[in-house]
C-alpha positions as CSV (number, residue, x, y, z in Angstrom):
1,M,0.0,0.0,0.0
2,P,1.3,3.4,-0.8
3,L,2.1,5.7,2.2
4,T,-0.4,8.3,1.1
5,T,-3.3,5.8,1.2
6,M,-2.4,4.9,4.8
7,K,-2.3,8.6,5.9
8,R,-5.8,9.3,4.8
9,P,-7.6,7.2,7.4
10,A,-5.3,8.7,10.0
11,E,-5.9,12.2,8.8
12,L,-9.6,11.6,8.8
13,L,-9.5,10.2,12.3
14,T,-7.4,13.2,13.5
15,S,-9.9,15.6,11.8
16,L,-12.8,13.9,13.4
17,W,-11.1,14.1,16.8
18,I,-10.4,17.8,16.4
19,A,-14.0,18.4,15.4
20,C,-15.2,16.6,18.5
21,L,-12.9,18.8,20.7
22,L,-14.2,22.0,19.1
23,V,-17.9,20.9,19.6
24,A,-17.1,20.1,23.3
25,C,-15.9,23.7,23.8
26,G,-19.0,25.3,22.4
27,P,-21.7,27.3,24.1
28,G,-23.5,25.5,27.0
29,T,-20.8,22.9,27.5
30,G,-18.6,24.6,30.1
31,G,-15.9,25.3,27.4
32,T,-14.8,28.5,25.8
33,G,-18.2,29.3,24.2
34,T,-20.6,32.0,25.4
35,G,-22.5,29.6,27.6
36,P,-26.2,28.7,27.6
37,N,-28.9,31.1,26.8
38,V,-30.7,32.7,29.8
39,G,-34.1,31.1,29.6
40,A,-37.3,32.9,30.5
41,S,-37.7,30.6,33.5
42,L,-34.5,31.9,35.1
43,A,-36.1,35.4,35.3
44,E,-39.5,34.3,36.4
45,G,-40.8,36.4,39.3
46,T,-41.7,39.9,40.2
47,Y,-39.4,43.0,39.9
48,T,-39.9,46.5,41.2
49,A,-38.5,50.0,40.9
50,T,-39.6,53.4,41.9
51,L,-40.2,55.8,39.1
52,D,-38.2,59.0,39.0
53,P,-40.5,61.9,40.2
54,D,-39.3,63.8,37.1
55,F,-40.8,61.2,34.8
56,Q,-43.1,63.1,32.6
57,P,-45.2,61.1,30.1
58,M,-46.1,62.8,26.8
59,Q,-49.8,62.9,27.8
60,P,-50.9,64.0,31.3
61,L,-52.0,61.1,33.4
62,P,-55.1,61.1,35.7
63,C,-52.9,59.8,38.5
64,G,-51.4,63.2,39.2
65,D,-48.6,63.2,41.8
66,R,-49.1,59.4,42.3
67,C,-47.6,58.8,38.8
68,A,-44.1,58.8,40.4
69,G,-44.9,55.6,42.4
70,A,-43.7,52.1,42.0
71,M,-43.6,50.1,38.9
72,V,-44.0,46.3,38.9
73,L,-42.8,43.9,36.3
74,T,-44.2,40.4,36.4
75,V,-42.2,37.9,34.3
76,G,-43.4,34.4,33.3
77,E,-42.4,32.0,30.6
78,A,-45.4,32.9,28.4
79,R,-46.4,36.4,29.8
80,V,-44.6,39.6,30.7
81,E,-46.6,42.4,32.3
82,L,-45.4,45.9,33.4
83,S,-47.7,47.9,35.6
84,L,-47.3,51.5,36.4
85,P,-49.8,54.1,37.7
86,C,-52.4,54.4,34.9
87,Q,-50.1,52.6,32.4
88,R,-49.6,48.9,31.5
89,F,-47.6,46.8,29.1
90,V,-48.4,43.1,28.2
91,H,-46.5,40.6,26.1
92,E,-48.0,37.2,25.6
93,G,-46.1,34.3,24.1
94,S,-43.0,32.2,24.7
95,W,-39.7,34.0,24.8
96,E,-36.1,33.7,26.1
97,F,-33.0,35.9,26.5
98,D,-30.2,35.6,24.0
99,A,-26.7,34.6,25.0
100,D,-26.0,38.2,26.1
101,G,-29.0,38.2,28.4
102,W,-31.0,40.5,26.1
103,V,-34.6,40.2,24.7
104,E,-37.0,42.5,22.9
105,L,-40.7,41.7,23.3
106,P,-43.5,43.1,21.3
107,G,-46.7,44.0,23.2
108,R,-49.5,46.4,23.9
109,W,-49.0,49.6,25.9
110,T,-52.2,50.9,27.4
111,T,-52.4,54.3,29.0
112,L,-55.1,56.4,30.6
113,A,-54.5,59.9,29.5
114,V,-56.2,63.2,30.1
115,R,-57.4,65.1,27.0
116,G,-59.1,68.3,27.9
117,D,-61.7,67.4,30.6
118,K,-61.9,63.7,29.6
119,T,-59.9,60.7,30.5
120,V,-59.3,58.4,27.5
121,L,-57.8,55.0,27.1
122,Q,-55.0,54.9,24.6
123,E,-53.4,51.7,23.2
124,Q,-50.4,51.2,20.9
125,S,-48.0,48.5,19.9
126,V,-44.6,48.9,21.5
127,L,-41.3,47.0,22.1
128,L,-40.1,46.2,25.6
129,T,-36.4,45.5,26.0
130,L,-35.1,43.5,28.9
131,V,-31.4,43.0,29.8
132,A,-30.6,40.5,32.6
133,N,-27.9,41.1,35.0
134,L,-27.0,37.7,36.4
135,P,-27.7,37.0,40.1
136,D,-25.3,38.3,42.7
137,G,-25.7,39.1,46.4
138,Q,-28.6,41.4,45.4
139,G,-30.4,38.8,43.3
140,L,-31.3,39.0,39.6
141,R,-31.9,42.5,38.2
142,L,-33.5,43.5,34.9
143,Q,-32.9,46.7,33.0
144,L,-36.0,47.7,31.1
145,S,-36.7,50.1,28.3
146,L,-39.9,50.7,26.4
147,R,-40.2,52.3,23.0
148,G,-42.7,52.8,20.3
149,L,-42.5,50.9,17.0
150,D,-41.2,54.2,15.5
151,G,-38.3,54.0,17.9
152,A,-39.4,56.8,20.1
153,P,-38.5,56.1,23.8
154,L,-41.5,55.8,26.1
155,L,-39.8,54.7,29.3
156,G,-36.3,53.8,30.7
157,P,-33.9,52.5,30.9
158,V,-34.9,51.5,34.4
159,L,-33.2,49.0,36.7
160,L,-35.6,46.7,38.5
161,T,-34.8,44.5,41.4
162,Q,-36.3,41.0,41.9
163,Q,-38.6,40.7,44.8
164,P,-38.9,37.6,47.0
165,Q,-42.7,37.5,46.7
166,Q,-45.1,39.0,44.2
167,A,-46.0,42.6,44.9
168,A,-49.5,44.0,44.2
169,A,-50.0,45.6,40.8
170,V,-50.0,49.4,40.9
171,S,-51.8,50.2,37.7
172,C,-55.2,51.8,37.7
173,L,-55.8,49.7,34.5
174,S,-57.2,46.3,35.5
175,F,-57.5,44.0,32.5
176,N,-57.0,40.3,32.2
């Protein structure tokens, strides 16, 4: 047998061995990859933050000085809901963070606004962006931003802290 014929099975075996090593070092295996994606189940729970008193929505809200109260984000595998005084965001459907702990969720933004002497219900499609900061001594934190489909910022970025138990919703909008 010529020497070149004998080298080919050895080269093939070496190539296969190297390919196996490269796969073993990929994401999610503890190797040099980026690690596993952060699933929605890791972030399940309730997160809160206090709105900055200088927060001024584009339309006046009927909550008056109570608009600078708490905001509550409830995260589940198939539903994400943000409640603020007289404002609410809801995303329904499965989702997960990418390898960098980032996700953008489409949903409905509902607001009670004052127009003249009337309070009106406004709804629009928006995008909620969440960035997960992995747990440390303070627990898991999420950075939240909300913007319209036209890219106009509506809220944030706001850093929310995970709560040990579910807090009551603060929105004056009560929908299912």
